[in-house]
Backbone as CSV, one residue per row, in Angstrom:
resi,resn,N_x,N_y,N_z,CA_x,CA_y,CA_z,C_x,C_y,C_z
1,UNK,100.704,125.687,117.609,102.223,125.120,116.716,102.733,126.094,116.379
2,UNK,103.875,126.808,116.481,104.868,128.546,115.272,105.861,127.550,114.240
3,UNK,105.901,128.655,113.231,106.854,127.551,112.602,107.576,128.848,111.896
4,UNK,108.268,128.999,111.195,109.403,130.775,110.302,108.950,130.324,109.138
5,UNK,108.674,131.681,109.015,109.659,131.177,107.046,110.573,131.411,106.923
6,UNK,111.337,130.748,106.391,112.679,131.231,105.887,112.858,132.091,105.243
7,UNK,114.838,132.130,105.254,114.992,133.699,103.687,114.326,133.279,102.739
8,UNK,114.563,132.001,101.965,114.017,131.010,101.363,112.834,130.901,100.455
9,UNK,111.879,131.373,101.785,110.254,131.056,101.623,109.405,129.395,101.891
10,UNK,110.364,129.176,102.678,110.253,128.323,103.060,109.926,127.771,104.205
11,UNK,108.339,126.952,104.402,107.887,126.927,105.411,108.176,125.442,106.322
12,UNK,108.296,125.298,107.498,108.913,123.717,108.172,107.453,122.987,108.526
13,UNK,107.288,122.083,108.930,106.441,121.701,109.314,106.657,120.725,111.118
14,UNK,106.777,121.366,112.201,106.262,121.488,112.783,106.461,119.392,113.553
15,UNK,107.620,118.792,113.541,108.161,117.415,113.955,106.055,117.278,114.483
16,UNK,105.966,117.565,115.605,105.218,116.154,116.170,103.755,116.132,115.030
17,UNK,103.945,117.804,114.222,102.396,117.436,112.535,102.469,116.244,111.594
18,UNK,104.052,116.099,111.255,104.403,115.618,110.656,104.239,113.569,111.490
19,UNK,104.476,113.463,112.727,104.117,112.578,112.825,103.142,112.152,113.169
20,UNK,102.345,113.187,113.388,100.142,112.206,113.589,100.033,111.717,112.068
21,UNK,100.724,112.425,110.716,99.991,112.950,109.476,101.004,111.636,108.862
22,UNK,102.019,111.124,109.273,102.698,110.227,109.002,103.514,111.840,107.442
23,UNK,103.592,112.287,107.664,104.226,113.127,106.530,105.080,112.774,106.172
24,UNK,106.045,112.610,105.243,107.285,112.489,104.133,107.406,113.795,103.212
25,UNK,109.040,113.206,104.043,109.643,114.380,102.376,109.091,114.068,101.292
26,UNK,109.014,115.063,100.195,108.367,114.801,98.240,107.425,115.064,98.527
27,UNK,106.256,115.181,99.767,104.751,114.839,99.469,104.391,116.253,99.449
28,UNK,103.632,116.320,98.088,102.986,118.211,97.822,101.777,118.575,98.840
29,UNK,101.866,119.866,98.885,100.587,120.465,99.131,99.936,121.357,98.445
30,UNK,98.863,121.702,98.374,97.827,122.552,97.896,98.060,124.559,98.809
31,UNK,98.328,125.301,98.615,98.094,126.577,98.972,97.709,127.228,98.719
32,UNK,95.835,127.466,99.285,95.492,128.353,98.914,95.129,129.724,100.138
33,UNK,95.321,131.019,98.745,95.421,132.056,99.745,93.923,132.329,99.742
34,UNK,93.173,132.724,101.583,91.730,132.604,102.257,92.082,134.367,102.095
35,UNK,92.120,134.573,102.758,92.298,135.913,103.133,94.290,136.957,103.610
36,UNK,94.235,138.160,103.388,95.705,138.658,103.888,95.740,138.449,105.005
37,UNK,97.190,137.367,104.977,97.371,136.567,106.349,96.431,135.434,106.243
38,UNK,96.064,135.190,106.205,95.524,133.671,106.416,95.575,132.952,104.766
39,UNK,96.056,131.761,104.981,96.218,130.771,104.448,95.808,129.204,104.188
40,UNK,95.767,128.349,103.519,95.155,126.876,104.353,96.080,125.944,103.348
41,UNK,96.398,124.943,104.473,97.693,124.064,103.793,96.599,122.893,102.599
42,UNK,97.344,121.778,102.562,95.805,120.950,102.229,96.954,120.332,101.174
43,UNK,97.054,118.558,101.547,98.356,117.758,101.188,97.427,117.540,100.261
44,UNK,98.014,117.408,99.037,97.734,116.599,97.181,98.077,115.210,97.246
45,UNK,97.148,114.595,97.361,96.556,113.148,96.737,96.920,113.014,95.397
46,UNK,98.057,111.618,95.654,98.686,111.446,93.983,98.085,111.201,93.423
47,UNK,97.402,111.278,91.522,96.910,110.945,91.487,96.943,109.696,91.190
48,UNK,95.772,107.864,90.463,96.258,106.700,90.492,96.666,106.529,89.064
49,UNK,98.246,105.848,89.902,98.989,105.353,88.394,100.523,106.712,88.693
50,UNK,100.448,107.486,88.719,100.856,108.837,88.775,102.549,107.889,89.070
51,UNK,103.431,108.651,87.854,104.602,107.979,87.824,105.014,106.019,87.216
52,UNK,103.319,105.970,87.131,103.933,104.698,86.812,104.679,104.192,85.564
53,UNK,104.003,105.005,84.993,105.156,105.212,83.109,106.815,105.173,83.286
54,UNK,106.839,106.234,84.516,108.930,106.415,84.793,109.327,105.195,85.253
55,UNK,108.203,104.733,86.222,109.173,103.460,86.691,108.734,101.804,86.302
56,UNK,108.220,101.687,84.930,107.951,100.796,84.021,109.346,100.995,83.310
57,UNK,109.702,102.449,81.964,110.433,102.968,81.548,111.889,102.260,82.437
58,UNK,112.147,102.535,83.914,113.059,102.736,84.545,113.877,100.868,84.702
59,UNK,112.824,100.310,84.547,112.624,98.525,84.629,114.284,98.121,84.033
60,UNK,115.591,97.500,85.061,116.573,97.047,84.642,116.633,96.078,83.569
61,UNK,114.991,95.154,83.539,115.232,94.637,82.143,114.619,94.986,80.650
62,UNK,116.136,96.135,80.315,115.565,96.740,78.846,115.039,96.456,78.167
63,UNK,114.254,96.694,77.307,113.221,95.699,76.032,111.973,95.350,77.338
64,UNK,112.003,95.287,78.450,110.714,94.563,79.033,109.561,95.467,79.087
65,UNK,109.716,96.718,78.856,108.479,97.913,78.509,108.598,98.647,77.654
66,UNK,108.291,98.533,76.159,108.073,99.278,74.946,107.033,100.846,75.149
67,UNK,106.992,101.698,74.871,106.059,102.074,74.810,105.446,102.213,73.925
68,UNK,103.798,102.521,73.677,103.349,101.955,72.531,102.443,103.479,71.574
69,UNK,102.646,103.937,70.509,102.313,104.901,70.619,100.463,104.763,69.639
70,UNK,99.607,104.947,70.507,98.854,104.602,69.906,97.429,104.880,71.348
71,UNK,96.359,105.550,70.907,94.950,105.913,71.460,94.448,105.098,71.696
72,UNK,94.875,103.866,71.041,92.904,103.666,70.656,93.122,102.093,71.330
73,UNK,92.774,101.368,72.603,93.371,100.443,73.154,92.582,99.024,72.259
74,UNK,91.562,99.259,71.342,91.079,97.928,70.915,92.456,97.274,69.534
75,UNK,92.900,98.045,69.360,93.889,98.214,68.264,94.860,97.649,69.334
76,UNK,95.526,97.434,70.489,96.722,96.797,70.871,96.399,95.100,71.415
77,UNK,94.805,94.570,71.415,94.237,94.176,72.324,94.335,93.511,70.511
78,UNK,94.460,93.372,69.400,94.312,92.199,68.289,95.351,92.383,67.661
79,UNK,96.416,93.255,68.539,98.364,91.900,68.107,98.522,91.337,69.030
80,UNK,97.336,91.303,69.884,98.122,89.642,71.090,97.389,89.052,70.530
């Protein structure tokens, strides 16, 4: 399969590849330069719980989740 680099530096993955691998808009890839004219494209897997804090802070019930300024979880358990 072939694709073309746009004037904005974008590459489009052919629809057949996107369907085969269930690729969705917004997914991130790592690009590695192997040699002149040779590159490797790897789907970046999100870290576990990536975006969880933003999701919790967006809760419509304001005050439901309150960030705690503490790196020590033992002190959190003592207050419960």
